[in-house]
C-alpha positions in Angstrom: -76.2 16.2 89.2 -77.6 19.6 90.5 -75.4 19.4 93.6 -72.6 21.5 92.3 -70.2 18.6 92.5 -68.1 18.0 89.4 -69.2 14.7 87.8 -66.6 12.0 87.4 -64.5 13.5 90.3 -66.8 13.4 93.3 -69.2 10.7 94.3 -71.4 10.2 97.4 -70.2 8.5 100.5 -73.2 7.1 102.3 -71.2 6.0 105.3 -70.3 9.6 106.2 -73.2 11.4 104.5 -71.0 13.6 102.3 -69.2 13.2 99.0 -65.6 12.5 98.8 -62.9 12.7 96.1 -62.6 9.4 94.2 -59.8 8.2 91.9 -57.5 5.3 91.1 -55.6 5.8 94.3 -54.4 9.4 94.8 -54.3 12.1 97.4 -54.0 15.9 97.2 -50.4 17.1 97.8 -51.2 19.1 100.9 -50.0 19.2 104.5 -52.4 18.7 107.4 -53.2 22.4 107.7 -53.8 22.5 104.0 -56.2 19.6 104.1 -58.1 21.3 106.9 -58.3 24.5 104.9 -59.8 22.5 102.0 -62.3 20.9 104.3 -63.4 24.2 105.7 -63.8 25.9 102.3 -65.2 22.9 100.5 -67.2 20.9 103.0 -68.2 18.3 100.3 -64.6 17.3 99.6 -62.7 14.8 101.7 -59.0 14.5 101.0 -57.9 10.8 101.0 -54.5 9.6 102.0 -53.4 6.5 100.2 -50.1 5.1 99.2 -50.4 5.3 95.4 -50.2 8.4 93.4 -51.3 9.7 90.0 -48.6 11.3 87.8 -47.8 14.8 89.1 -49.3 16.7 86.1 -52.6 14.7 86.1 -52.8 15.1 89.9 -52.4 18.9 89.6 -54.9 19.3 86.8 -57.4 17.2 88.8 -56.8 19.3 91.9 -57.4 22.6 90.0 -60.6 21.2 88.5 -61.9 20.2 92.0 -60.9 23.3 93.9 -60.2 26.2 91.5 -58.8 29.4 93.2 -59.8 28.0 96.6 -56.4 26.9 98.2 -53.7 29.4 98.9 -51.1 26.9 100.1 -49.5 24.7 97.4 -46.7 22.3 98.4 -45.1 19.2 97.0 -46.1 18.0 93.5 -48.6 20.8 93.0 -46.0 23.6 93.1 -43.6 21.6 90.9 -46.4 20.9 88.4 -47.5 24.5 88.4 -43.9 25.6 87.6 -43.8 23.0 84.8 -47.1 24.3 83.4 -46.3 27.9 83.5 -48.3 28.4 86.8 -50.9 31.2 87.1 -49.6 33.1 84.1 -46.1 33.5 85.5 -43.8 34.8 82.8 -40.5 33.0 82.3 -37.9 35.4 81.0 -35.1 34.2 78.7 -31.8 35.9 78.9 -30.1 37.2 75.7 -27.4 34.8 74.5 -25.1 35.7 71.6 -22.7 32.7 71.7 -23.2 29.0 72.2 -21.1 25.8 72.0 -23.1 23.0 70.5 -22.3 19.3 70.1 -24.2 17.9 67.1 -24.4 14.3 66.0 -26.1 13.0 62.9 -28.4 10.1 63.1 -27.0 6.6 62.8 -27.8 4.6 59.7 -30.1 1.6 60.0 -28.6 -1.9 59.9 -28.8 -4.2 56.9 -30.7 -7.5 57.2 -29.7 -11.0 56.3 -32.6 -13.1 55.3 -33.8 -15.3 52.4 -36.9 -15.4 50.3 -39.5 -17.9 51.6 -42.3 -19.1 49.4 -44.2 -22.4 48.9 -42.7 -24.7 46.2 -39.7 -22.4 45.8 -36.8 -24.0 47.7 -34.0 -21.6 46.6 -35.6 -18.2 46.8 -32.3 -16.4 47.2 -31.3 -13.6 49.5 -33.8 -10.8 49.9 -32.5 -8.7 52.9 -32.9 -5.0 52.4 -30.5 -2.1 53.2 -30.9 0.1 56.2 -32.1 3.6 56.0 -29.9 6.7 56.1 -29.5 8.6 59.4 -31.1 12.0 59.7 -29.1 15.2 59.2 -28.9 18.0 61.7 -29.5 21.3 60.0 -29.3 24.9 61.3 -32.1 27.0 59.8 -32.6 30.8 60.2 -35.9 31.8 61.7 -36.8 35.5 61.8 -38.9 35.0 65.0 -35.9 33.8 66.9 -34.0 36.8 68.4 -31.3 35.0 70.6 -29.4 31.8 70.9 -31.0 31.1 74.3 -33.2 28.5 72.9 -30.3 26.5 71.3 -29.4 23.5 73.4 -25.8 22.4 74.1 -26.3 19.0 72.4 -28.3 17.6 69.5 -28.7 14.0 68.3 -30.2 13.3 64.9 -32.8 10.6 64.3 -31.6 7.1 63.5 -32.5 5.3 60.3 -34.6 2.2 60.3 -33.3 -1.3 59.8 -33.9 -3.1 56.4 -36.6 -5.6 56.0 -37.5 -8.8 54.2 -38.4 -8.8 50.5 -35.7 -6.3 49.7 -37.4 -3.6 51.7 -35.2 -0.6 52.6 -35.3 0.8 56.0 -36.9 4.2 56.8 -34.5 7.2 56.6 -34.2 9.3 59.8 -36.1 12.6 59.8 -34.2 15.8 59.5 -33.6 17.6 62.8 -33.9 21.4 62.4 -32.3 23.9 64.8 -33.8 27.3 64.7 -31.3 30.2 64.9 -31.6 33.9 64.6 -30.6 36.0 61.6 -26.9 36.9 61.7 -25.6 33.6 63.2 -22.0 32.8 62.5 -21.1 29.1 62.5 -17.5 28.2 63.5 -15.5 25.1 64.0 -12.4 26.0 65.9 -11.2 29.2 64.3 -12.6 28.4 60.8 -15.9 30.0 59.7 -18.2 27.5 58.2 -21.3 29.5 57.4 -22.7 33.0 57.8 -26.5 32.7 58.2 -27.5 36.3 57.5 -30.7 35.9 55.6 -34.1 34.4 56.7 -34.4 30.9 55.4 -30.7 30.2 55.2 -29.7 26.6 56.1 -26.5 24.9 57.0 -26.0 21.1 57.4 -24.3 20.9 60.8 -24.0 17.1 60.9 -24.6 14.5 58.2 -26.5 11.4 59.0 -24.8 8.0 58.7 -25.2 5.7 55.7 -27.4 2.7 56.1 -26.0 -0.8 56.3 -26.2 -3.3 53.4 -28.5 -6.3 53.4 -27.3 -9.7 52.1 -29.1 -9.0 48.8 -26.3 -6.5 48.1 -23.7 -9.2 48.3 -25.3 -11.5 45.8 -22.8 -12.5 43.1 -22.2 -15.4 40.6 -19.5 -16.8 43.0 -21.8 -16.5 46.0 -25.4 -17.3 45.3 -26.5 -17.5 49.0 -24.6 -14.7 50.9 -25.3 -14.3 54.6 -23.2 -11.2 55.1 -24.9 -8.0 56.1 -23.3 -4.8 57.5 -24.4 -2.5 60.3 -25.3 1.2 59.8 -22.7 3.8 60.0 -22.6 6.4 62.8 -23.5 10.0 61.9 -21.1 12.8 61.7 -20.1 14.3 65.1 -18.7 17.8 65.5 -18.4 20.6 68.0 -19.7 24.0 66.6 -19.5 27.4 68.0 -22.4 29.7 67.2 -21.9 33.4 67.4 -24.7 36.0 66.9 -24.0 39.3 65.3 -27.1 41.5 65.4 -28.3 42.4 61.9 -29.7 45.9 61.5 -29.3 48.9 59.2 -28.1 51.4 61.7 -26.2 51.0 65.0 -26.4 53.5 67.9 -22.9 53.9 69.2 -22.1 55.9 72.3 -20.8 55.9 75.8 -22.9 54.6 78.7 -25.8 56.9 79.7 -25.6 58.9 76.5 -29.3 58.4 75.9 -29.2 55.6 73.2 -32.0 53.6 74.7 -34.2 56.7 75.2 -33.6 57.6 71.5 -34.5 54.2 70.3 -37.8 54.3 72.4 -38.5 57.7 70.9 -38.2 56.7 67.2 -39.5 53.2 67.3 -41.8 50.8 69.2 -38.8 49.1 71.0 -38.9 49.3 74.7 -35.4 48.9 76.1 -34.8 49.6 79.8 -34.1 53.3 80.6 -32.6 54.5 83.9 -30.4 57.3 85.2 -27.3 55.1 85.7 -24.8 53.8 83.2 -24.9 50.3 81.7 -28.6 50.1 81.8 -28.6 48.3 78.5 -26.9 45.0 78.8 -28.2 43.4 75.6 -28.6 44.7 72.0 -32.1 45.8 71.2 -33.5 46.3 67.7 -36.2 48.8 66.9 -37.9 49.3 63.5 -38.5 52.8 62.1 -41.4 53.0 59.7 -40.9 55.5 56.8 -43.6 57.1 54.6 -43.0 54.9 51.5 -43.5 51.7 53.6 -39.8 51.1 54.1 -38.6 49.8 57.4 -35.2 50.8 58.9 -33.9 48.6 61.6 -31.9 50.5 64.3 -29.8 48.5 66.9 -29.1 49.9 70.4 -25.6 48.6 71.2 -24.7 48.6 74.9 -22.4 51.4 76.0 -18.8 51.4 74.9 -16.0 52.6 77.3 -12.4 53.6 76.7 -10.4 50.5 76.3 -13.4 48.4 75.0 -11.2 46.9 72.3 -9.0 45.5 75.1 -12.1 43.9 76.6 -12.8 46.5 79.2 -16.3 47.2 80.3 -18.6 45.0 78.3 -15.7 44.8 75.9 -15.6 42.6 72.8 -18.9 40.9 73.8 -20.9 43.6 72.0 -18.5 45.4 69.7 -19.1 42.6 67.2 -22.7 43.5 66.9 -21.7 46.7 65.2 -20.0 44.8 62.4 -23.3 44.1 60.7 -24.5 47.7 60.6 -23.8 49.4 57.2 -24.1 52.8 58.8 -23.8 54.2 62.3 -25.2 56.9 64.5 -22.8 58.3 67.0 -24.7 59.5 70.0 -22.9 62.2 72.1 -23.9 63.4 75.5 -23.9 67.2 75.4 -24.3 67.5 79.2 -20.7 66.4 80.0 -17.6 68.6 79.7 -15.9 68.6 76.2 -18.5 66.4 74.5 -16.5 66.5 71.2 -13.9 64.2 72.7 -16.4 61.4 72.8 -16.5 61.1 69.0 -12.8 60.7 68.8 -12.7 58.1 71.5 -15.6 56.1 69.9 -14.0 56.1 66.5 -10.7 55.0 68.1 -12.3 52.0 69.8 -14.1 50.9 66.6 -10.9 51.2 64.6 -8.8 49.2 67.1 -11.4 46.5 67.1 -11.7 46.3 63.3 -9.9 48.4 60.7 -12.3 50.5 58.6 -15.2 50.2 61.0 -15.1 53.8 62.0 -15.1 55.0 58.4 -18.5 53.7 57.5 -21.2 56.2 56.6 -22.4 57.8 59.8 -24.2 60.7 61.4 -23.4 62.5 64.7 -26.3 62.9 67.1 -25.9 65.5 69.9 -28.4 64.4 72.6 -29.9 66.1 75.7 -30.2 69.7 74.3 -33.1 70.2 76.6 -30.6 70.8 79.4 -29.3 74.4 79.7 -25.6 73.4 80.0 -25.9 71.1 77.0 -27.4 73.7 74.7 -24.7 76.2 75.6 -22.0 73.7 74.4 -23.7 73.1 71.0 -22.0 75.9 69.0 -18.6 74.8 70.3 -19.3 71.2 69.3 -20.4 72.2 65.8 -17.1 74.2 65.4 -14.9 71.4 66.7 -16.5 68.7 64.5 -16.4 70.8 61.3 -19.7 69.3 60.3 -23.3 69.7 61.5 -24.4 67.5 64.3 -28.1 66.6 64.7 -29.0 68.3 68.0 -32.1 66.8 69.6 -33.6 65.6 72.9 -34.8 62.1 73.2 -36.6 62.9 76.4 -38.7 65.7 75.0 -38.8 64.7 71.3 -37.2 67.9 70.1 -35.9 67.7 66.5 -36.5 64.0 66.1 -37.8 64.7 62.6 -34.4 65.9 61.6 -32.8 62.6 62.7 -35.4 60.6 60.9 -34.8 62.5 57.6 -31.1 62.0 57.9 -31.6 58.3 58.7 -33.7 57.9 55.6 -31.0 59.5 53.5 -28.4 57.1 54.9 -30.6 54.2 54.2 -31.3 55.2 50.6 -27.6 55.7 49.9 -27.0 52.2 51.3 -29.7 50.6 49.2 -28.4 52.3 46.1 -24.8 51.2 46.8 -25.9 47.5 47.4 -27.9 47.5 44.1 -24.9 48.9 42.2 -22.7 46.1 43.5 -25.3 43.6 42.4 -26.3 42.5 45.9 -29.7 42.5 47.5 -30.0 45.0 50.3 -31.2 43.9 53.8 -35.0 44.2 54.1 -36.5 44.1 57.6 
């Protein structure tokens, strides 16, 4: 105490006149130069070399407690433990995954028991073996905090039921295993759609648990007063499911690569997709939320760029066209800086129609982006005349006329809500 040495970690070594690291047989995972560096920086620490080791995680935590921020070289178990523990605030980034093949097995039922009642002065107590418990189900549950299928594993095994017991005691049933999936997950088995999990809290039983076995009490009959038969538990249901994510949003930004969709989403919401001056900057769908004055929230999805022939799986192809299916209305973003920008709208509608009939006929608005460029502003009157309708001219880079887009977006949302209520369905609330 008072020497600056952590208690319980360092004790005095009278033979050498300085403290040394004590423990139930361990050594710091450093090379010879690393041990010399520790000795120079912490003269009261001596690194021991013995044959036995602590578990890697405990060893690393002890090392960090003894020498915090003092060693710049980490090798062996330390670096592996630091990676497992998240190491020095390092951020582990998950990639966006919108399809997954999953093998699910329900829990096995518990076995029945064959036994007989035993009590003093009661010679023929009879059978009292209980039944086994049911195996646990595997259930898919929608969680709004989950945005991708990257956290879904490729295989899940439900919890097994417990075996029966004496005195007609039933076995414990296996706990339910929940798999958290994002909103908009489609569950398929082969080509058959089993469930469409499109609302928070939706659940689907992916695999049923097995039934528990029967104890010998179950087989008691007038013809057999002392049965010894019992049955084992049944295995749980096993199936291979295909999970497919279709982004759920109110509006979808549809356009060719480098049309300014990500910049527009950054300008109208707090979403921060990557923006750069080259095509295919956006490789994953991003959803931003637009807050309206009456406390309504409109979700806008930035769909990766579509190219000519996308319905034939060119470019990013079909991988992201399916994310547009969930959007009740669309925003076609045109790049005014390219020659003949009006042809972009026809090409985009053609790709959507070839992918799914009627998709291009949904309520939509045309957004003419990049009006801050001189050549783009010069083409605006010709674009208006070609389309036969008014396009919303704006600049996502400078923020020009964003108010007009937000007002039009609010009108499309109100029309969608009114149409859903008229059909007796609850509109999507973000």
